[in-house]
GUKE-410873 format. One record per residue (C-alpha): residue number from 1; x, y, z. Coordinates in steps of 0.2 Angstrom, whole numbers. Last residue first. Layout:
k:NUM	east:X	north:Y	up:Z
...
***
This chain:
k:498	east:-153	north:80	up:120
k:497	east:-161	north:65	up:118
k:496	east:-152	north:48	up:122
k:495	east:-159	north:32	up:118
k:494	east:-164	north:17	up:128
k:493	east:-162	north:0	up:123
k:492	east:-178	north:-10	up:119
k:491	east:-180	north:-27	up:126
k:490	east:-193	north:-39	up:115
k:489	east:-187	north:-31	up:99
k:488	east:-197	north:-19	up:88
k:487	east:-193	north:-21	up:69
k:486	east:-192	north:-3	up:61
k:485	east:-174	north:4	up:65
k:484	east:-167	north:-14	up:64
k:483	east:-173	north:-17	up:46
k:482	east:-163	north:-3	up:39
k:481	east:-147	north:-7	up:47
k:480	east:-152	north:-28	up:45
k:479	east:-152	north:-24	up:26
k:478	east:-136	north:-15	up:25
k:477	east:-127	north:-28	up:33
k:476	east:-136	north:-41	up:23
k:475	east:-130	north:-33	up:7
k:474	east:-112	north:-29	up:15
k:473	east:-110	north:-48	up:20
k:472	east:-116	north:-53	up:2
k:471	east:-104	north:-43	up:-7
k:470	east:-91	north:-50	up:5
k:469	east:-94	north:-67	up:-1
k:468	east:-99	north:-64	up:-20
k:467	east:-116	north:-71	up:-22
k:466	east:-126	north:-55	up:-18
k:465	east:-119	north:-43	up:-30
k:464	east:-111	north:-57	up:-41
k:463	east:-128	north:-61	up:-47
k:462	east:-133	north:-42	up:-54
k:461	east:-128	north:-48	up:-73
k:460	east:-128	north:-35	up:-85
k:459	east:-114	north:-42	up:-95
k:458	east:-104	north:-47	up:-80
k:457	east:-89	north:-36	up:-82
k:456	east:-100	north:-20	up:-89
k:455	east:-113	north:-22	up:-74
k:454	east:-98	north:-21	up:-63
k:453	east:-91	north:-6	up:-70
k:452	east:-108	north:2	up:-69
k:451	east:-110	north:-2	up:-51
k:450	east:-93	north:3	up:-48
k:449	east:-93	north:21	up:-56
k:448	east:-108	north:26	up:-47
k:447	east:-105	north:20	up:-31
k:446	east:-89	north:28	up:-31
k:445	east:-95	north:43	up:-38
k:444	east:-110	north:46	up:-26
k:443	east:-97	north:42	up:-10
k:442	east:-93	north:60	up:-7
k:441	east:-111	north:67	up:-11
k:440	east:-119	north:52	up:-1
k:439	east:-108	north:58	up:14
k:438	east:-111	north:76	up:12
k:437	east:-131	north:71	up:12
k:436	east:-128	north:57	up:26
k:435	east:-120	north:71	up:37
k:434	east:-132	north:85	up:34
k:433	east:-147	north:76	up:44
k:432	east:-165	north:81	up:40
k:431	east:-174	north:90	up:53
k:430	east:-184	north:100	up:41
k:429	east:-178	north:115	up:48
k:428	east:-159	north:110	up:47
k:427	east:-163	north:103	up:29
k:426	east:-170	north:120	up:24
k:425	east:-153	north:127	up:31
k:424	east:-143	north:115	up:20
k:423	east:-151	north:118	up:5
k:422	east:-148	north:138	up:6
k:421	east:-130	north:134	up:12
k:420	east:-131	north:122	up:-4
k:419	east:-134	north:137	up:-15
k:418	east:-124	north:149	up:-8
k:417	east:-109	north:137	up:-10
k:416	east:-113	north:134	up:-26
k:415	east:-112	north:153	up:-30
k:414	east:-96	north:153	up:-23
k:413	east:-92	north:139	up:-34
k:412	east:-98	north:150	up:-50
k:411	east:-84	north:164	up:-43
k:410	east:-69	north:152	up:-48
k:409	east:-54	north:155	up:-43
k:408	east:-49	north:136	up:-42
k:407	east:-47	north:133	up:-23
k:406	east:-47	north:151	up:-15
k:405	east:-66	north:155	up:-20
k:404	east:-71	north:143	up:-8
k:403	east:-60	north:148	up:7
k:402	east:-63	north:166	up:4
k:401	east:-82	north:165	up:4
k:400	east:-81	north:154	up:20
k:399	east:-69	north:165	up:28
k:398	east:-81	north:181	up:23
k:397	east:-94	north:171	up:32
k:396	east:-85	north:168	up:47
k:395	east:-81	north:188	up:48
k:394	east:-99	north:190	up:46
k:393	east:-102	north:179	up:60
k:392	east:-91	north:188	up:73
k:391	east:-98	north:203	up:73
k:390	east:-117	north:201	up:75
k:389	east:-113	north:187	up:87
k:388	east:-104	north:199	up:99
k:387	east:-85	north:195	up:103
k:386	east:-86	north:188	up:121
k:385	east:-82	north:170	up:115
k:384	east:-65	north:176	up:110
k:383	east:-61	north:180	up:127
k:382	east:-62	north:160	up:131
k:381	east:-45	north:160	up:121
k:380	east:-36	north:169	up:135
k:379	east:-42	north:155	up:147
k:378	east:-36	north:140	up:137
k:377	east:-20	north:146	up:134
k:376	east:-8	north:134	up:144
k:375	east:-16	north:117	up:146
k:374	east:-26	north:116	up:130
k:373	east:-9	north:123	up:121
k:372	east:-1	north:109	up:127
k:371	east:-13	north:96	up:124
k:370	east:-16	north:102	up:108
k:369	east:4	north:102	up:103
k:368	east:4	north:84	up:109
k:367	east:-10	north:78	up:100
k:366	east:-4	north:86	up:84
k:365	east:12	north:77	up:86
k:364	east:5	north:61	up:88
k:363	east:-7	north:64	up:71
k:362	east:7	north:70	up:61
k:361	east:16	north:54	up:66
k:360	east:1	north:44	up:62
k:359	east:-1	north:52	up:45
k:358	east:17	north:49	up:41
k:357	east:15	north:31	up:45
k:356	east:2	north:29	up:34
k:355	east:12	north:38	up:19
k:354	east:28	north:27	up:22
k:353	east:20	north:12	up:9
k:352	east:16	north:26	up:-5
k:351	east:11	north:15	up:-20
k:350	east:9	north:-1	up:-12
k:349	east:2	north:5	up:6
k:348	east:-9	north:17	up:-5
k:347	east:-17	north:4	up:-17
k:346	east:-32	north:2	up:-6
k:345	east:-37	north:20	up:-6
k:344	east:-30	north:35	up:-4
k:343	east:-23	north:45	up:-19
k:342	east:-13	north:59	up:-14
k:341	east:-10	north:73	up:-26
k:340	east:-15	north:89	up:-15
k:339	east:-31	north:90	up:-21
k:338	east:-35	north:72	up:-17
k:337	east:-29	north:74	up:0
k:336	east:-39	north:89	up:2
k:335	east:-55	north:80	up:-3
k:334	east:-52	north:65	up:9
k:333	east:-49	north:78	up:24
k:332	east:-65	north:85	up:19
k:331	east:-74	north:69	up:22
k:330	east:-64	north:66	up:37
k:329	east:-73	north:81	up:42
k:328	east:-89	north:72	up:40
k:327	east:-84	north:56	up:48
k:326	east:-77	north:38	up:43
k:325	east:-72	north:46	up:25
k:324	east:-72	north:31	up:12
k:323	east:-55	north:32	up:2
k:322	east:-53	north:13	up:6
k:321	east:-35	north:12	up:14
k:320	east:-32	north:30	up:19
k:319	east:-50	north:37	up:23
k:318	east:-55	north:22	up:30
k:317	east:-42	north:24	up:44
k:316	east:-45	north:43	up:46
k:315	east:-61	north:40	up:55
k:314	east:-53	north:28	up:67
k:313	east:-41	north:42	up:72
k:312	east:-54	north:56	up:75
k:311	east:-65	north:42	up:83
k:310	east:-51	north:43	up:98
k:309	east:-56	north:61	up:101
k:308	east:-73	north:59	up:103
k:307	east:-71	north:44	up:115
k:306	east:-58	north:51	up:126
k:305	east:-70	north:65	up:129
k:304	east:-85	north:57	up:132
k:303	east:-79	north:43	up:141
k:302	east:-69	north:55	up:154
k:301	east:-83	north:66	up:155
k:300	east:-94	north:51	up:162
k:299	east:-81	north:45	up:174
k:298	east:-78	north:63	up:180
k:297	east:-96	north:64	up:186
k:296	east:-105	north:79	up:188
k:295	east:-123	north:76	up:190
k:294	east:-125	north:67	up:172
k:293	east:-117	north:53	up:178
k:292	east:-118	north:52	up:197
k:291	east:-131	north:37	up:199
k:290	east:-120	north:27	up:190
k:289	east:-108	north:25	up:204
k:288	east:-99	north:8	up:201
k:287	east:-98	north:11	up:182
k:286	east:-101	north:-1	up:168
k:285	east:-117	north:4	up:163
k:284	east:-112	north:23	up:164
k:283	east:-97	north:20	up:154
k:282	east:-105	north:11	up:140
k:281	east:-117	north:25	up:138
k:280	east:-104	north:38	up:138
k:279	east:-93	north:28	up:125
k:278	east:-108	north:26	up:115
k:277	east:-113	north:45	up:116
k:276	east:-96	north:50	up:111
k:275	east:-94	north:39	up:97
k:274	east:-111	north:46	up:90
k:273	east:-104	north:63	up:92
k:272	east:-87	north:58	up:83
k:271	east:-93	north:52	up:66
k:270	east:-105	north:40	up:59
k:269	east:-101	north:43	up:39
k:268	east:-92	north:27	up:36
k:267	east:-90	north:14	up:50
k:266	east:-71	north:17	up:55
k:265	east:-74	north:29	up:67
k:264	east:-85	north:17	up:77
k:263	east:-72	north:6	up:79
k:262	east:-60	north:18	up:86
k:261	east:-74	north:24	up:97
k:260	east:-74	north:6	up:104
k:259	east:-55	north:6	up:107
k:258	east:-54	north:24	up:115
k:257	east:-71	north:22	up:127
k:256	east:-63	north:3	up:134
k:255	east:-46	north:8	up:136
k:254	east:-51	north:26	up:144
k:253	east:-65	north:17	up:156
k:252	east:-54	north:2	up:160
k:251	east:-40	north:15	up:166
k:250	east:-52	north:27	up:174
k:249	east:-45	north:27	up:192
k:248	east:-26	north:25	up:185
k:247	east:-29	north:40	up:173
k:246	east:-36	north:51	up:187
k:245	east:-24	north:45	up:199
k:244	east:-9	north:49	up:186
k:243	east:-16	north:66	up:182
k:242	east:-18	north:72	up:199
k:241	east:-30	north:85	up:203
k:240	east:-28	north:104	up:207
k:239	east:-42	north:115	up:215
k:238	east:-43	north:133	up:214
k:237	east:-59	north:133	up:202
k:236	east:-60	north:142	up:186
k:235	east:-67	north:160	up:183
k:234	east:-71	north:165	up:165
k:233	east:-88	north:159	up:164
k:232	east:-96	north:166	up:148
k:231	east:-114	north:171	up:149
k:230	east:-123	north:165	up:132
k:229	east:-131	north:178	up:121
k:228	east:-149	north:178	up:119
k:227	east:-158	north:183	up:103
k:226	east:-152	north:168	up:93
k:225	east:-156	north:171	up:74
k:224	east:-138	north:176	up:69
k:223	east:-132	north:160	up:75
k:222	east:-144	north:150	up:66
k:221	east:-139	north:160	up:49
k:220	east:-120	north:157	up:53
k:219	east:-124	north:138	up:56
k:218	east:-134	north:136	up:42
k:217	east:-121	north:143	up:30
k:216	east:-106	north:134	up:37
k:215	east:-110	north:115	up:35
k:214	east:-119	north:114	up:20
k:213	east:-113	north:129	up:11
k:212	east:-95	north:125	up:17
k:211	east:-97	north:107	up:11
k:210	east:-104	north:109	up:-5
k:209	east:-92	north:123	up:-11
k:208	east:-78	north:110	up:-5
k:207	east:-84	north:96	up:-16
k:206	east:-85	north:104	up:-32
k:205	east:-101	north:100	up:-43
k:204	east:-99	north:91	up:-58
k:203	east:-84	north:95	up:-72
k:202	east:-98	north:97	up:-85
k:201	east:-108	north:110	up:-73
k:200	east:-98	north:125	up:-78
k:199	east:-102	north:121	up:-96
k:198	east:-121	north:124	up:-93
k:197	east:-130	north:114	up:-106
k:196	east:-142	north:107	up:-94
k:195	east:-129	north:99	up:-84
k:194	east:-139	north:85	up:-76
k:193	east:-129	north:71	up:-84
k:192	east:-116	north:74	up:-98
k:191	east:-110	north:57	up:-106
k:190	east:-91	north:55	up:-102
k:189	east:-93	north:36	up:-107
k:188	east:-85	north:29	up:-89
k:187	east:-83	north:42	up:-77
k:186	east:-99	north:53	up:-80
k:185	east:-98	north:69	up:-85
k:184	east:-108	north:82	up:-73
k:183	east:-120	north:80	up:-60
k:182	east:-121	north:62	up:-53
k:181	east:-116	north:67	up:-36
k:180	east:-133	north:77	up:-34
k:179	east:-141	north:60	up:-33
k:178	east:-129	north:53	up:-20
k:177	east:-131	north:67	up:-8
k:176	east:-152	north:65	up:-11
k:175	east:-150	north:46	up:-6
k:174	east:-141	north:52	up:11
k:173	east:-154	north:66	up:14
k:172	east:-168	north:52	up:12
k:171	east:-159	north:39	up:21
k:170	east:-157	north:51	up:36
k:169	east:-175	north:57	up:35
k:168	east:-181	north:39	up:35
k:167	east:-171	north:36	up:51
k:166	east:-185	north:46	up:61
k:165	east:-180	north:48	up:77
k:164	east:-163	north:42	up:78
k:163	east:-157	north:53	up:62
k:162	east:-138	north:51	up:64
k:161	east:-137	north:35	up:66
k:160	east:-148	north:28	up:54
k:159	east:-142	north:40	up:39
k:158	east:-125	north:35	up:43
k:157	east:-129	north:18	up:41
k:156	east:-139	north:18	up:25
k:155	east:-125	north:32	up:17
k:154	east:-110	north:18	up:23
k:153	east:-120	north:4	up:16
k:152	east:-123	north:11	up:0
k:151	east:-103	north:15	up:-2
k:150	east:-98	north:-1	up:3
k:149	east:-111	north:-10	up:-8
k:148	east:-103	north:-2	up:-23
k:147	east:-87	north:-6	up:-16
k:146	east:-89	north:-25	up:-14
k:145	east:-96	north:-27	up:-32
k:144	east:-81	north:-15	up:-40
k:143	east:-70	north:-28	up:-31
k:142	east:-63	north:-28	up:-12
k:141	east:-49	north:-41	up:-9
k:140	east:-36	north:-28	up:-9
k:139	east:-47	north:-19	up:5
k:138	east:-41	north:-32	up:18
k:137	east:-24	north:-28	up:15
k:136	east:-28	north:-10	up:18
k:135	east:-37	north:-14	up:33
k:134	east:-23	north:-23	up:41
k:133	east:-11	north:-8	up:35
k:132	east:-23	north:2	up:44
k:131	east:-26	north:-7	up:59
k:130	east:-8	north:-5	up:68
k:129	east:-1	north:11	up:63
k:128	east:-18	north:20	up:62
k:127	east:-23	north:11	up:78
k:126	east:-8	north:19	up:88
k:125	east:-13	north:36	up:83
k:124	east:-32	north:34	up:89
k:123	east:-25	north:28	up:105
k:122	east:-15	north:43	up:105
k:121	east:-30	north:55	up:101
k:120	east:-40	north:46	up:117
k:119	east:-25	north:49	up:127
k:118	east:-25	north:68	up:122
k:117	east:-45	north:71	up:124
k:116	east:-43	north:63	up:141
k:115	east:-29	north:75	up:148
k:114	east:-37	north:90	up:140
k:113	east:-55	north:84	up:147
k:112	east:-49	north:81	up:164
k:111	east:-40	north:97	up:165
k:110	east:-55	north:107	up:159
k:109	east:-67	north:97	up:173
k:108	east:-56	north:100	up:185
k:107	east:-52	north:117	up:183
k:106	east:-71	north:120	up:181
k:105	east:-73	north:111	up:198
k:104	east:-84	north:126	up:206
k:103	east:-101	north:116	up:207
k:102	east:-106	north:124	up:192
k:101	east:-92	north:119	up:182
k:100	east:-93	north:100	up:188
k:99	east:-111	north:101	up:183
k:98	east:-107	north:108	up:165
k:97	east:-94	north:95	up:162
k:96	east:-106	north:80	up:166
k:95	east:-120	north:80	up:153
k:94	east:-111	north:95	up:143
k:93	east:-99	north:81	up:136
k:92	east:-111	north:71	up:127
k:91	east:-113	north:85	up:114
k:90	east:-95	north:87	up:112
k:89	east:-94	north:78	up:95
k:88	east:-108	north:90	up:89
k:87	east:-95	north:104	up:90
k:86	east:-94	north:118	up:103
k:85	east:-106	north:110	up:114
k:84	east:-116	north:123	up:124
k:83	east:-117	north:121	up:143
k:82	east:-107	north:137	up:146
k:81	east:-91	north:132	up:154
k:80	east:-90	north:113	up:151
k:79	east:-97	north:112	up:132
k:78	east:-89	north:129	up:129
k:77	east:-71	north:121	up:132
k:76	east:-75	north:105	up:125
k:75	east:-77	north:109	up:108
k:74	east:-59	north:114	up:108
k:73	east:-56	north:95	up:108
k:72	east:-64	north:90	up:92
k:71	east:-57	north:108	up:85
k:70	east:-39	north:104	up:89
k:69	east:-39	north:86	up:82
k:68	east:-47	north:94	up:65
k:67	east:-36	north:108	up:65
k:66	east:-20	north:97	up:67
k:65	east:-27	north:85	up:55
k:64	east:-27	north:101	up:42
k:63	east:-10	north:106	up:46
k:62	east:-1	north:89	up:44
k:61	east:-10	north:89	up:27
k:60	east:-5	north:104	up:22
k:59	east:14	north:103	up:27
k:58	east:16	north:86	up:18
k:57	east:8	north:92	up:3
k:56	east:19	north:107	up:1
k:55	east:6	north:125	up:4
k:54	east:-3	north:130	up:-10
k:53	east:-20	north:125	up:-6
k:52	east:-18	north:129	up:11
k:51	east:-32	north:142	up:12
k:50	east:-44	north:132	up:4
k:49	east:-42	north:116	up:15
k:48	east:-40	north:128	up:29
k:47	east:-60	north:133	up:28
k:46	east:-65	north:115	up:25
k:45	east:-56	north:109	up:40
k:44	east:-62	north:123	up:51
k:43	east:-81	north:119	up:44
k:42	east:-79	north:100	up:47
k:41	east:-73	north:104	up:64
k:40	east:-90	north:114	up:67
k:39	east:-92	north:132	up:70
k:38	east:-109	north:133	up:77
k:37	east:-103	north:137	up:96
k:36	east:-85	north:144	up:95
k:35	east:-73	north:133	up:105
k:34	east:-70	north:121	up:91
k:33	east:-66	north:134	up:79
k:32	east:-53	north:142	up:93
k:31	east:-45	north:125	up:96
k:30	east:-44	north:122	up:78
k:29	east:-35	north:138	up:74
k:28	east:-21	north:134	up:89
k:27	east:-19	north:117	up:81
k:26	east:-16	north:125	up:64
k:25	east:-4	north:138	up:70
k:24	east:5	north:123	up:80
k:23	east:5	north:113	up:64
k:22	east:12	north:128	up:55
k:21	east:26	north:131	up:68
k:20	east:31	north:112	up:68
k:19	east:34	north:111	up:49
k:18	east:47	north:124	up:47
k:17	east:52	north:120	up:65
k:16	east:58	north:102	up:61
k:15	east:64	north:94	up:77
k:14	east:47	north:89	up:83
k:13	east:44	north:83	up:66
k:12	east:60	north:73	up:65
k:11	east:56	north:65	up:82
k:10	east:38	north:59	up:76
k:9	east:45	north:53	up:60
k:8	east:59	north:42	up:69
k:7	east:44	north:34	up:79
k:6	east:35	north:29	up:63
k:5	east:51	north:22	up:53
k:4	east:53	north:13	up:70
k:3	east:36	north:5	up:69
k:2	east:37	north:1	up:51
k:1	east:55	north:-7	up:54
***
């Protein structure tokens, strides 16, 4: 019955022009954002969140999902043609995509990236339908103790994976986000914390200005500092490839990359870039021709693009069932759900039983639109890259300001965006990853409220944090994640450094 509802919803969306047209435009916008180096999927979703504030809930959420999918895919265009990943999720794509383009196989590379991105997204949609309800049932077993550890575990593992050279920097960034999230009235006693008498801070610091500031402003400043403009390759190769033959040859690679990346996406705060690297590494290890990886391998390109797009579906699953984002763009999507009156979490399948299947349907329709647009209008979109950076970036900055102000109409939020833009810029200079900082800011209220609620329920005893089965598992996982970065194993794995 649930699967029937999912397929019925997909059909209704394709037949509803009032919904399909905004989704088409949002997918187009996502591809453009992804193609422009420096404009991440997170920034695209954040900007659109502010612009869709007055839209109907279903339309707004569908558009945000489409821009998310489109941006992750769009970054492959510049990764292949310019050797510049449009988003961090497409960094692994450059290893084989650009060599293919240089050898005259740009058309093949772009086509494979489009098709494999679509297949990866479909795998993600299938997992939303099948895994999200199961994870939701499991989430009902979570109490305040478990949610406390889940928040800490998410920040810890995110800091570890996004700062492989020095995980301590990732943890510092994550717990700095946790600290800043405490500004405002506390959720239990309504006591003002770190407000310094400023009434504007009593409601806490809004999420969207922080996200746009931390991700958008540093990218703009960094882009304006570049002195050399990339040379755009607008000529494609003339060869064609067989979709079915390519899929058949890479079937095991596709299934492995898709499923592994979905699981990576479920882990809080890890993100599509990590999923792409893991998929690429597994494909190389399992390939009969590993020597071609990095020299122009369609296997490597398949793994990277299938992996980062499948991770999108995985990242949405904990958003719906645990109210915990699986990636930075998913964190913005979580905020957007709250803004539009949807309450994600363990009770979502009970309060709104069909919503998960509606999201999966939106995901499926957005994927089809992404593939169609990717195959039809990639070449005209590339001309956007010819816009000089000194002209383009001020436009982007204006969109940042408009998107931030549109949420609540407060100039204070714009100043918050500027402040966290400076913070994000210095984080980047110090090589502190922004993802754990944002995740810590997102999860901070959940960690604070649940820790205090747990202590109230147990009259101050911390025993249940370590004796309840799920709490104990999450505690041990957190300790192992932190210890694994500093305990030298007899056989160390190779790390990718780009």
